[in-house]
C-alpha positions in Angstrom: -71.8 32.6 30.8 -69.0 34.6 29.5 -66.8 33.5 32.4 -67.7 29.9 31.8 -66.8 30.2 28.1 -63.6 31.8 29.1 -62.7 29.0 31.5 -63.7 26.5 28.9 -61.5 28.1 26.2 -58.6 28.2 28.7 -59.1 24.6 29.5 -59.2 23.7 25.8 -56.1 25.8 25.1 -54.3 24.1 28.0 -55.5 20.8 26.7 -54.3 21.7 23.1 -51.0 22.8 24.5 -50.7 19.5 26.4 -51.5 17.5 23.2 -49.0 19.6 21.3 -46.4 19.0 23.9 -47.1 15.2 24.0 -46.9 15.1 20.2 -43.6 17.0 20.2 -42.2 14.6 22.9 -43.3 11.6 20.9 -41.6 13.0 17.7 -38.4 13.6 19.6 -38.4 10.1 21.1 -39.2 8.6 17.7 -36.3 10.5 16.1 -33.9 9.4 18.8 -35.0 5.8 18.5 -34.6 6.0 14.7 -31.1 7.4 15.1 -30.2 4.7 17.6 -31.6 2.0 15.3 -29.6 3.4 12.4 -26.4 3.4 14.4 -26.8 -0.2 15.6 -28.1 -1.6 12.4 -26.1 0.3 9.7 -23.0 1.9 11.2 -22.0 -1.1 13.3 -22.4 -3.4 10.3 -20.1 -1.1 8.2 -17.5 -1.2 11.0 -17.7 -5.0 11.0 -17.3 -5.1 7.2 -14.2 -2.8 7.3 -12.7 -5.1 10.0 -13.3 -8.1 7.8 -11.7 -6.3 4.8 -8.7 -5.4 7.0 -8.4 -9.1 8.1 -8.5 -10.2 4.5 -5.8 -7.7 3.5 -3.6 -9.0 6.3 -4.1 -12.6 5.2 -3.2 -11.7 1.6 0.0 -10.0 2.7 0.9 -13.0 4.8 0.3 -15.3 1.8 2.4 -13.0 -0.4 5.3 -13.3 2.0 4.9 -17.1 2.0 5.2 -17.1 -1.8 8.9 -16.1 -1.8 10.5 -17.0 -5.1 13.8 -18.6 -5.8 16.8 -16.5 -4.7 19.5 -16.2 -7.4 22.8 -14.6 -6.2 24.5 -12.6 -9.0 27.6 -11.8 -6.9 29.3 -8.5 -6.4 29.8 -5.8 -9.0 32.5 -3.1 -8.8 32.2 -0.3 -11.3 33.3 3.2 -12.0 30.3 5.6 -11.8 29.7 8.3 -14.4 30.4 11.3 -12.2 32.4 13.8 -14.3 34.0 15.8 -11.4 35.6 13.0 -9.4 36.3 9.3 -9.8 33.8 7.3 -7.8 33.3 3.6 -7.5 30.2 1.5 -6.7 30.4 -1.9 -5.1 27.0 -3.7 -5.0 26.1 -7.2 -4.3 22.8 -8.3 -6.0 20.4 -11.1 -5.4 17.4 -11.6 -7.7 14.1 -13.1 -6.6 12.9 -15.3 -9.4 9.5 -16.7 -10.0 10.4 -20.4 -10.1 13.1 -23.1 -10.8 12.5 -22.8 -14.6 13.4 -19.1 -14.5 16.4 -19.9 -12.4 17.7 -22.5 -14.9 17.3 -20.0 -17.7 19.0 -17.3 -15.7 21.9 -19.6 -15.0 22.3 -20.3 -18.8 22.3 -16.6 -19.6 24.4 -15.4 -16.6 27.0 -13.6 -18.7 24.3 -11.7 -20.6 22.6 -10.7 -17.3 25.9 -9.6 -15.6 26.9 -7.6 -18.7 23.5 -5.8 -18.8 23.7 -4.9 -15.1 27.4 -3.8 -15.4 26.5 -1.6 -18.4 23.6 -0.1 -16.5 25.7 0.7 -13.4 28.4 2.4 -15.5 25.8 5.0 -16.7 24.8 6.0 -13.2 26.0 9.1 -11.3 26.4 8.9 -7.5 23.8 11.6 -7.1 21.2 9.5 -8.8 21.7 6.5 -6.6 22.4 8.0 -3.2 18.7 8.5 -2.3 16.2 5.8 -1.4 14.1 6.7 -4.4 17.2 6.4 -6.7 18.0 3.0 -5.3 14.4 1.8 -5.8 14.5 3.1 -9.4 17.8 1.3 -10.0 16.2 -1.9 -8.7 13.3 -1.5 -11.2 15.8 -0.8 -14.0 17.8 -4.0 -13.2 14.6 -6.1 -13.1 13.4 -4.7 -16.5 16.8 -5.4 -18.1 17.0 -8.9 -16.7 13.4 -9.7 -17.7 14.2 -8.5 -21.2 17.0 -11.0 -21.4 15.0 -14.0 -20.0 12.4 -15.3 -22.5 9.9 -16.0 -19.7 10.7 -13.0 -17.7 10.3 -13.9 -14.0 12.2 -11.5 -11.9 10.0 -10.7 -9.0 12.3 -8.5 -7.0 15.9 -7.2 -6.8 17.8 -7.1 -3.5 21.0 -5.3 -2.7 22.9 -7.2 0.0 25.8 -4.7 -0.2 25.8 -1.1 -1.5 28.9 1.1 -1.2 29.8 4.3 -3.0 33.5 5.1 -2.7 35.4 8.1 -3.8 38.7 7.4 -5.6 
């Protein structure tokens, strides 16, 4: 009887090990299936949403370039720069992008004021300040602010330099 009980216990332990192994395999398969479902249902949806957002951003950029304002040519300015060590000149041609025709009409009326404000600003600059791309961008911002201060409606969208030369005297 002892041998029969031993065999029965061995069979039960083998059966228990088989059950445990089957449960473990089932749990692994369930976890893998859950991970795959998460990937397909959640992550792929997020990727599609980010692609949609990118497409919307590109469309907005295209619309922004389609909304080009009215170009207003201010002409060429030649001024002495404020460098103390050597005489330097700046020759710059400026075009303003204005919001609409109303702003253009107002700018035309106030053209002497606008040119004076820009000339006065340029005379205060040193060549070292406007030789870098950052310096040029800052100068554009300053010009836009000064012109917007003169125009009652504001309306300068951007400033463009069509010519920019720094010359030593």
